[in-house]
C-alpha positions as CSV (number, residue, x, y, z in Angstrom):
1,M,-240.6,-183.2,-22.6
2,E,-242.6,-185.3,-20.1
3,Q,-239.4,-186.8,-18.8
4,F,-237.9,-183.3,-18.3
5,S,-241.0,-182.3,-16.4
6,N,-240.9,-185.3,-14.1
7,Q,-237.3,-184.6,-13.3
8,N,-238.3,-181.1,-12.3
9,I,-241.0,-182.5,-10.0
10,D,-238.6,-184.9,-8.5
11,R,-236.1,-182.1,-7.8
12,N,-238.8,-180.0,-6.2
13,R,-239.8,-182.9,-4.0
14,D,-236.2,-183.4,-2.9
15,Y,-235.9,-179.6,-2.2
16,N,-239.1,-179.5,-0.1
17,R,-238.1,-182.6,1.8
18,D,-234.7,-181.2,2.6
19,C,-236.1,-177.8,3.6
20,N,-238.7,-179.4,5.9
21,G,-236.2,-181.7,7.5
22,E,-235.3,-181.5,11.2
23,Q,-231.6,-181.1,10.8
24,P,-230.9,-177.3,10.6
25,Y,-227.3,-177.7,9.4
26,E,-228.3,-179.8,6.4
27,R,-231.3,-177.6,5.7
28,F,-228.9,-174.6,5.7
29,L,-226.8,-176.3,3.0
30,A,-229.9,-177.3,1.0
31,C,-232.0,-174.1,1.3
32,G,-229.9,-171.3,2.8
33,A,-229.9,-169.5,6.1
34,Q,-233.3,-167.9,5.4
35,S,-235.0,-171.3,5.9
36,L,-233.9,-171.5,9.5
37,T,-235.8,-170.3,12.6
38,N,-234.2,-168.0,15.1
39,A,-233.6,-170.9,17.5
40,E,-232.0,-173.0,14.7
41,L,-229.6,-170.1,13.8
42,V,-228.5,-169.9,17.4
43,G,-228.3,-173.6,17.6
44,I,-225.9,-173.8,14.7
45,I,-223.6,-171.3,16.4
46,L,-223.7,-173.3,19.6
47,R,-223.0,-176.5,17.7
48,T,-223.9,-178.8,20.6
49,G,-226.6,-179.0,23.3
50,T,-226.4,-180.7,26.6
51,K,-227.7,-183.8,28.2
52,G,-231.3,-184.3,26.9
53,V,-231.3,-181.0,25.2
54,T,-230.5,-180.4,21.5
55,A,-228.5,-177.4,20.3
56,V,-231.7,-176.0,18.8
57,E,-233.6,-176.3,22.0
58,L,-230.7,-174.7,23.8
59,G,-230.7,-171.9,21.3
60,R,-234.4,-171.4,22.0
61,R,-233.8,-171.2,25.8
62,V,-231.1,-168.6,25.2
63,L,-233.5,-166.4,23.2
64,E,-236.2,-166.8,25.8
65,I,-234.1,-165.4,28.6
66,H,-235.3,-161.9,27.8
67,D,-238.1,-162.8,25.5
68,P,-240.1,-165.7,27.0
69,E,-243.0,-165.4,24.6
70,G,-241.4,-164.7,21.2
71,G,-237.8,-165.8,21.3
72,S,-236.8,-162.8,19.2
73,L,-233.2,-162.2,18.1
74,S,-233.5,-158.6,19.2
75,A,-233.2,-159.9,22.8
76,L,-229.8,-161.4,22.1
77,P,-227.7,-158.1,22.5
78,R,-229.2,-157.7,26.0
79,L,-227.6,-160.9,27.3
80,T,-224.7,-160.8,29.7
81,M,-222.0,-163.3,30.3
82,K,-223.5,-164.0,33.8
83,E,-227.0,-164.7,32.4
84,L,-225.6,-167.0,29.7
85,R,-223.4,-169.0,32.1
86,A,-226.4,-169.5,34.4
87,L,-228.2,-171.5,31.6
88,P,-227.4,-175.2,31.8
89,G,-225.4,-176.2,28.7
90,I,-223.9,-172.8,28.2
91,G,-220.2,-172.7,29.2
92,E,-217.7,-169.9,28.7
93,V,-216.9,-170.8,25.1
94,K,-220.5,-170.8,24.0
95,A,-221.2,-167.6,25.9
96,V,-218.3,-165.8,24.3
97,K,-219.4,-167.0,20.8
98,L,-222.9,-165.5,21.3
99,L,-221.7,-162.2,22.8
100,C,-219.3,-161.9,19.8
101,L,-222.1,-162.6,17.4
102,S,-224.1,-159.7,19.0
103,E,-221.2,-157.4,18.7
104,I,-220.7,-158.3,15.1
105,A,-224.3,-157.4,14.4
106,R,-223.9,-154.1,16.1
107,R,-220.8,-153.2,14.2
108,I,-222.3,-154.1,10.8
109,V,-225.1,-151.6,11.5
110,R,-222.7,-148.9,12.6
111,E,-220.3,-149.4,9.7
112,K,-223.1,-149.2,7.2
113,I,-224.3,-145.9,8.7
114,R,-220.7,-144.6,9.1
115,R,-220.2,-144.9,5.4
116,Q,-222.7,-142.1,4.9
117,P,-220.9,-138.8,4.0
118,R,-222.1,-137.2,7.3
119,L,-224.1,-138.0,10.3
120,D,-226.1,-134.9,9.7
121,K,-229.7,-136.0,10.3
122,P,-231.4,-137.1,13.5
123,D,-232.5,-140.4,12.0
124,L,-229.0,-141.3,10.8
125,I,-227.5,-140.5,14.2
126,A,-230.2,-142.5,16.0
127,E,-229.8,-145.5,13.7
128,Y,-226.0,-145.4,14.2
129,Y,-226.3,-145.6,18.0
130,M,-229.5,-147.6,18.3
131,E,-228.0,-151.1,18.7
132,S,-225.3,-150.0,21.2
133,M,-227.7,-148.0,23.4
134,R,-231.2,-149.4,23.3
135,H,-230.4,-152.5,25.3
136,L,-228.6,-150.8,28.2
137,E,-230.2,-151.3,31.6
138,T,-229.0,-147.9,32.9
139,E,-229.0,-144.5,31.3
140,Q,-225.9,-143.5,29.4
141,T,-225.2,-140.0,28.0
142,V,-223.0,-139.7,24.9
143,L,-221.7,-136.4,23.5
144,L,-221.0,-136.1,19.8
145,H,-218.6,-133.4,18.5
146,F,-219.0,-131.9,15.0
147,D,-217.2,-129.3,12.9
148,S,-219.1,-126.5,11.1
149,K,-220.1,-128.9,8.2
150,M,-221.4,-131.5,10.6
151,A,-218.5,-133.9,10.1
152,L,-218.1,-136.0,13.2
153,L,-214.9,-135.1,15.1
154,G,-215.4,-137.7,17.9
155,E,-217.6,-138.9,20.8
156,D,-217.3,-139.0,24.6
157,V,-219.4,-141.1,27.0
158,L,-220.2,-138.5,29.7
159,T,-222.2,-140.4,32.2
160,T,-223.5,-143.8,33.0
161,G,-226.3,-143.5,35.5
162,T,-229.1,-145.5,37.1
163,V,-232.4,-146.5,35.7
164,N,-233.8,-143.3,37.2
165,G,-231.7,-141.0,35.1
166,A,-228.2,-139.7,34.4
167,L,-227.1,-136.3,35.4
168,I,-225.7,-134.1,32.6
169,S,-223.3,-131.3,33.6
170,P,-223.1,-128.4,31.1
171,R,-219.6,-127.6,32.4
172,E,-218.3,-131.1,31.6
173,I,-220.0,-131.0,28.2
174,Y,-218.3,-127.8,27.1
175,I,-214.9,-128.8,28.5
176,Q,-215.1,-131.9,26.3
177,A,-216.4,-129.8,23.3
178,L,-213.6,-127.2,23.6
179,R,-211.0,-130.0,23.9
180,R,-212.3,-131.5,20.7
181,G,-212.5,-128.2,18.9
182,A,-216.2,-128.7,18.2
183,V,-218.4,-126.0,16.6
184,R,-221.6,-128.0,17.1
185,I,-222.5,-130.8,19.5
186,V,-225.3,-133.4,19.7
187,L,-226.3,-135.1,22.9
188,L,-227.7,-138.6,23.1
189,H,-229.0,-140.7,25.9
190,N,-231.1,-143.8,26.3
191,H,-234.3,-144.5,28.2
192,P,-234.0,-148.1,29.6
193,S,-237.8,-148.2,29.7
194,G,-237.8,-148.2,25.9
195,D,-240.0,-145.1,25.7
196,P,-238.0,-142.2,24.2
197,A,-240.4,-139.5,25.2
198,P,-238.5,-136.7,27.0
199,S,-239.1,-136.0,30.6
200,R,-239.4,-132.5,32.0
201,E,-235.9,-132.9,33.3
202,D,-234.7,-133.8,29.8
203,I,-236.3,-130.7,28.3
204,E,-235.1,-128.3,31.1
205,S,-231.5,-129.6,31.0
206,T,-231.4,-129.4,27.2
207,R,-232.5,-125.7,27.3
208,L,-229.9,-125.0,30.0
209,I,-227.1,-126.7,28.0
210,K,-228.2,-124.8,24.8
211,R,-228.0,-121.4,26.6
212,A,-224.5,-122.2,28.0
213,G,-223.3,-123.2,24.5
214,E,-224.5,-119.9,23.0
215,L,-222.2,-118.0,25.4
216,L,-219.2,-120.1,24.1
217,G,-220.2,-120.0,20.4
218,I,-220.9,-123.8,20.4
219,G,-224.3,-124.8,19.0
220,L,-226.3,-127.6,20.6
221,T,-227.7,-129.1,17.4
222,D,-229.9,-131.8,18.9
223,H,-230.6,-133.9,21.9
224,I,-231.7,-137.4,20.8
225,I,-233.2,-139.9,23.2
226,I,-232.9,-143.6,22.2
227,G,-235.7,-146.0,23.0
228,D,-236.3,-149.5,21.9
229,L,-236.1,-149.4,18.1
230,C,-237.4,-145.8,18.2
231,Y,-236.0,-142.4,19.1
232,C,-237.1,-138.8,19.9
233,S,-235.3,-135.7,18.6
234,L,-235.8,-132.6,20.7
235,K,-234.8,-130.7,17.6
236,E,-237.6,-132.2,15.6
237,M,-240.0,-131.5,18.5
238,G,-239.2,-127.8,18.2
239,I,-237.5,-127.5,21.6
240,L,-234.2,-126.5,19.7
241,S,-235.7,-124.4,17.0
242,D,-233.4,-121.4,16.4
243,E,-231.7,-121.1,13.1
244,T,-228.2,-121.3,14.4
245,T,-228.6,-125.0,15.2
246,E,-230.2,-126.2,12.1
247,F,-229.0,-129.5,10.5
């Protein structure tokens, strides 16, 4: 019994020594991906560093491009090819790997939400589009088309504007909605500032679009504004409150 106990202690010592080692690849094999820091995870993807810089240090520098203080993985999707290539040690191949990694993460989130029976709630819609819109540096407006049961028929990117705002044309919205055979529509746009609170322009244009849709028999179900890991639903705020546009 004592021998068995000592063997367990020895195994625990080996495990702790491996998990506290400085080689992330070996620590991954011994302890799993959860034992690695953000920089180490990126470093493993990069495989190699550059002169005088380890792969882990290079990974840390990548994460600090948009997050100098924290080195958060949430900054990774905001990186561009130009920004990555400007970092010593990051060539085209490494930049492509990192950008593909970000795209994989976005698609995992979207596929998970897409398996829901319907995108029929503001939080589901916001979560589905969050990763693809919250990192954009300019405003983008997306129009979602639904049938009478709130099954998604398709989507259209209407505008890509400046950081000061994207113009939304009711005429263009309903041309696209009629083309898709939509009964209901949902508007989305992002605020590059990260604050999803609607501006006066957002509210006034939403009311105008809603009135135009009523004449055509197409309900504006919601207008959702995407911020940084948060959203604002004008429906939930009561700005779109009549019973014909309820979820």
